[in-house]
Legacy VTK file of the C-alpha trace (Angstrom):
# vtk DataFile Version 3.0
C-alpha trace
ASCII
DATASET POLYDATA
POINTS 75 float
266.695 214.496 424.490
269.327 216.956 423.271
270.811 214.343 420.952
267.400 213.736 419.390
266.956 217.475 418.779
270.416 217.638 417.209
269.547 214.772 414.869
266.210 216.375 413.975
267.916 219.683 413.293
270.536 218.003 411.122
267.859 216.150 409.136
265.895 219.396 408.622
269.039 221.184 407.448
269.925 218.358 405.075
266.370 218.286 403.712
266.401 222.038 403.126
269.762 221.847 401.374
268.539 218.988 399.178
265.406 220.933 398.218
267.520 223.985 397.299
269.813 221.831 395.169
266.862 220.219 393.411
265.319 223.627 392.697
268.619 224.969 391.337
269.090 221.878 389.172
265.557 222.163 387.793
266.084 225.844 386.979
269.352 225.009 385.222
267.705 222.191 383.242
264.949 224.538 382.056
267.603 227.057 381.011
269.525 224.408 379.065
266.361 223.232 377.323
265.508 226.807 376.334
269.032 227.268 374.964
268.815 224.066 372.911
265.442 225.102 371.498
266.887 228.459 370.522
269.907 226.833 368.891
267.648 224.392 367.043
265.424 227.123 365.652
268.451 229.185 364.560
269.977 226.118 362.888
266.705 225.385 361.104
266.486 228.990 359.904
270.088 228.901 358.646
269.564 225.617 356.792
266.368 226.886 355.156
268.133 230.069 354.078
271.084 228.079 352.746
268.795 225.687 350.855
267.092 228.579 349.098
270.314 230.418 348.317
272.693 227.543 347.488
270.865 224.210 347.301
273.747 222.183 345.844
276.236 223.443 348.419
273.767 222.617 351.189
273.266 219.136 349.764
277.036 218.582 349.552
277.491 219.714 353.151
274.731 217.378 354.320
276.319 214.482 352.433
279.736 215.274 353.941
278.252 215.479 357.430
276.506 212.138 356.876
279.752 210.566 355.686
281.650 211.838 358.737
278.949 210.678 361.152
278.854 207.295 359.440
282.614 206.935 359.696
282.527 207.900 363.387
279.670 205.480 364.039
281.578 202.653 362.408
284.832 203.303 364.270
LINES 1 76
75 0 1 2 3 4 5 6 7 8 9 10 11 12 13 14 15 16 17 18 19 20 21 22 23 24 25 26 27 28 29 30 31 32 33 34 35 36 37 38 39 40 41 42 43 44 45 46 47 48 49 50 51 52 53 54 55 56 57 58 59 60 61 62 63 64 65 66 67 68 69 70 71 72 73 74
């Protein structure tokens, strides 16, 4: 009987720990998603500003980035 209670207690503890880990992981994932959305909106704002101020420079940078990504993809 005592062994069964020990096993039940261990299972409950493991279940509680797993639930805590899942909750912490979900909170972290939401935080990461929020950070990426913030970075994306800042990047979009910077590109729009750059396009209005210096369109040819922005176009050259985009072409260079495309060339680099293409070279990396091919390698």
